[in-house]
Backbone as JSON Lines, residues from 0, in Angstrom:
{"i":0,"aa":"M","n":[13.84,-27.45,-31.68],"ca":[14.34,-27.53,-30.29],"c":[14.0,-26.28,-29.52]}
{"i":1,"aa":"K","n":[14.22,-25.14,-30.11],"ca":[13.92,-23.91,-29.53],"c":[12.51,-23.76,-29.16]}
{"i":2,"aa":"R","n":[11.65,-24.18,-30.07],"ca":[10.19,-24.14,-29.87],"c":[9.78,-24.97,-28.61]}
{"i":3,"aa":"I","n":[10.34,-26.03,-28.56],"ca":[10.08,-27.02,-27.4],"c":[10.41,-26.36,-26.09]}
{"i":4,"aa":"V","n":[11.56,-25.74,-26.0],"ca":[11.96,-24.97,-24.75],"c":[11.09,-23.9,-24.43]}
{"i":5,"aa":"I","n":[10.77,-23.11,-25.46],"ca":[9.97,-21.94,-25.14],"c":[8.52,-22.31,-24.83]}
{"i":6,"aa":"L","n":[8.0,-23.43,-25.48],"ca":[6.65,-23.95,-25.11],"c":[6.61,-24.52,-23.7]}
{"i":7,"aa":"S","n":[7.66,-25.22,-23.28],"ca":[7.71,-25.79,-21.96],"c":[7.83,-24.66,-20.96]}
{"i":8,"aa":"C","n":[8.52,-23.63,-21.22],"ca":[8.76,-22.48,-20.18],"c":[7.35,-21.76,-20.08]}
{"i":9,"aa":"F","n":[6.69,-21.64,-21.12],"ca":[5.34,-21.06,-21.15],"c":[4.33,-21.8,-20.35]}
{"i":10,"aa":"L","n":[4.35,-23.16,-20.55],"ca":[3.48,-24.03,-19.86],"c":[3.76,-24.09,-18.43]}
{"i":11,"aa":"L","n":[4.96,-24.16,-18.05],"ca":[5.47,-24.11,-16.69],"c":[5.05,-22.9,-15.97]}
{"i":12,"aa":"S","n":[5.26,-21.79,-16.65],"ca":[4.83,-20.54,-15.98],"c":[3.3,-20.36,-15.85]}
{"i":13,"aa":"A","n":[2.61,-20.9,-16.86],"ca":[1.11,-20.73,-16.71],"c":[0.53,-21.71,-15.69]}
{"i":14,"aa":"M","n":[1.19,-22.88,-15.43],"ca":[0.82,-23.77,-14.42],"c":[1.15,-23.31,-13.0]}
{"i":15,"aa":"A","n":[2.19,-22.46,-12.8],"ca":[2.59,-21.95,-11.55],"c":[1.54,-21.1,-10.94]}
{"i":16,"aa":"F","n":[0.73,-20.39,-11.74],"ca":[-0.21,-19.48,-11.28],"c":[-1.59,-20.06,-11.06]}
{"i":17,"aa":"V","n":[-1.73,-21.25,-11.25],"ca":[-3.09,-21.95,-11.13],"c":[-3.18,-22.55,-9.72]}
{"i":18,"aa":"S","n":[-4.26,-22.25,-9.08],"ca":[-4.55,-22.81,-7.72],"c":[-5.18,-24.18,-7.8]}
{"i":19,"aa":"C","n":[-4.87,-25.15,-6.86],"ca":[-5.42,-26.38,-6.85],"c":[-6.8,-26.41,-6.19]}
{"i":20,"aa":"T","n":[-6.98,-25.41,-5.26],"ca":[-8.26,-25.29,-4.51],"c":[-8.82,-23.91,-4.7]}
{"i":21,"aa":"N","n":[-10.12,-23.76,-4.3],"ca":[-10.74,-22.43,-4.4],"c":[-10.24,-21.55,-3.21]}
{"i":22,"aa":"D","n":[-9.94,-20.31,-3.5],"ca":[-9.61,-19.42,-2.48],"c":[-10.88,-18.74,-1.81]}
{"i":23,"aa":"E","n":[-11.02,-18.93,-0.6],"ca":[-12.14,-18.33,0.17],"c":[-11.77,-17.14,0.83]}
{"i":24,"aa":"I","n":[-12.53,-16.05,0.67],"ca":[-12.29,-14.8,1.18],"c":[-12.9,-14.83,2.67]}
{"i":25,"aa":"E","n":[-11.99,-14.53,3.7],"ca":[-12.51,-14.53,5.04],"c":[-13.4,-13.19,5.23]}
{"i":26,"aa":"P","n":[-14.51,-13.31,5.86],"ca":[-15.38,-12.14,6.09],"c":[-14.66,-11.24,7.18]}
{"i":27,"aa":"S","n":[-14.54,-9.99,6.95],"ca":[-14.17,-9.04,7.92],"c":[-15.12,-8.72,8.92]}
{"i":28,"aa":"S","n":[-14.74,-8.43,10.18],"ca":[-15.65,-8.19,11.18],"c":[-15.93,-6.69,11.26]}
{"i":29,"aa":"P","n":[-17.0,-6.16,10.77],"ca":[-17.3,-4.69,10.76],"c":[-17.52,-4.11,12.17]}
{"i":30,"aa":"S","n":[-17.58,-4.9,13.2],"ca":[-17.89,-4.38,14.56],"c":[-16.57,-3.76,15.2]}
{"i":31,"aa":"V","n":[-15.47,-4.1,14.66],"ca":[-14.24,-3.56,15.29],"c":[-13.93,-2.2,14.57]}
{"i":32,"aa":"T","n":[-13.88,-1.13,15.44],"ca":[-13.6,0.12,14.85],"c":[-12.33,0.73,15.57]}
{"i":33,"aa":"T","n":[-11.6,1.53,14.81],"ca":[-10.41,2.16,15.35],"c":[-10.54,3.6,15.23]}
{"i":34,"aa":"S","n":[-10.17,4.29,16.3],"ca":[-10.3,5.74,16.32],"c":[-8.82,6.36,16.36]}
{"i":35,"aa":"V","n":[-8.62,7.24,15.38],"ca":[-7.22,7.91,15.27],"c":[-7.48,9.41,15.54]}
{"i":36,"aa":"L","n":[-6.75,9.95,16.45],"ca":[-6.77,11.32,16.79],"c":[-5.47,12.06,16.41]}
{"i":37,"aa":"A","n":[-5.47,13.07,15.74],"ca":[-4.27,13.76,15.21],"c":[-3.9,14.92,16.07]}
{"i":38,"aa":"D","n":[-4.67,15.23,17.17],"ca":[-4.35,16.33,18.04],"c":[-3.37,16.01,19.07]}
{"i":39,"aa":"D","n":[-2.21,16.63,19.01],"ca":[-1.19,16.41,20.05],"c":[-1.1,17.37,21.19]}
{"i":40,"aa":"G","n":[-2.19,18.18,21.34],"ca":[-2.13,19.11,22.45],"c":[-1.51,20.52,22.11]}
{"i":41,"aa":"D","n":[-0.6,20.86,23.0],"ca":[0.04,22.22,22.82],"c":[1.11,22.04,21.71]}
{"i":42,"aa":"T","n":[0.95,22.8,20.58],"ca":[1.93,22.69,19.52],"c":[2.94,23.81,19.54]}
{"i":43,"aa":"G","n":[2.93,24.67,20.61],"ca":[4.01,25.7,20.82],"c":[3.57,27.02,20.33]}
{"i":44,"aa":"G","n":[2.33,27.44,20.32],"ca":[1.9,28.69,19.95],"c":[1.05,28.76,18.73]}
{"i":45,"aa":"N","n":[1.06,29.9,17.92],"ca":[0.37,30.03,16.77],"c":[1.12,29.53,15.58]}
{"i":46,"aa":"S","n":[1.46,28.3,15.47],"ca":[2.34,27.79,14.47],"c":[1.46,27.1,13.36]}
{"i":47,"aa":"T","n":[1.87,27.36,12.09],"ca":[0.98,26.83,11.03],"c":[1.73,25.61,10.46]}
{"i":48,"aa":"G","n":[3.02,25.32,10.9],"ca":[3.73,24.23,10.37],"c":[4.64,24.54,9.17]}
{"i":49,"aa":"Q","n":[4.51,25.8,8.68],"ca":[5.38,26.19,7.55],"c":[6.55,26.99,8.05]}
{"i":50,"aa":"T","n":[7.59,26.95,7.28],"ca":[8.75,27.66,7.71],"c":[8.57,29.11,7.24]}
{"i":51,"aa":"P","n":[8.76,30.08,8.11],"ca":[8.64,31.46,7.72],"c":[9.65,32.02,6.72]}
{"i":52,"aa":"T","n":[9.15,32.8,5.73],"ca":[10.11,33.32,4.74],"c":[10.66,34.61,5.2]}
{"i":53,"aa":"T","n":[11.75,34.88,4.72],"ca":[12.49,36.22,5.12],"c":[11.97,37.22,4.02]}
{"i":54,"aa":"P","n":[11.73,38.52,4.53],"ca":[11.3,39.52,3.58],"c":[12.37,39.88,2.61]}
{"i":55,"aa":"P","n":[11.89,40.26,1.31],"ca":[12.98,40.64,0.33],"c":[13.83,41.8,0.73]}
{"i":56,"aa":"K","n":[15.04,41.74,0.25],"ca":[16.01,42.84,0.55],"c":[15.73,44.01,-0.4]}
{"i":57,"aa":"K","n":[15.93,45.18,0.17],"ca":[15.54,46.43,-0.62],"c":[16.89,47.03,-1.13]}
């Protein structure tokens, strides 16, 4: 009885991932281009984006 249950679960899960029709990949249009600019203009001076460290105490 246990084998029948395991076999039926295996067959059910195997059949769940089978497609009835062929999957067709839609061609992407290479003519569409996107431009991304990372420059936000004035960043507030000579900033590198890193937090300045304090000098060691003597």
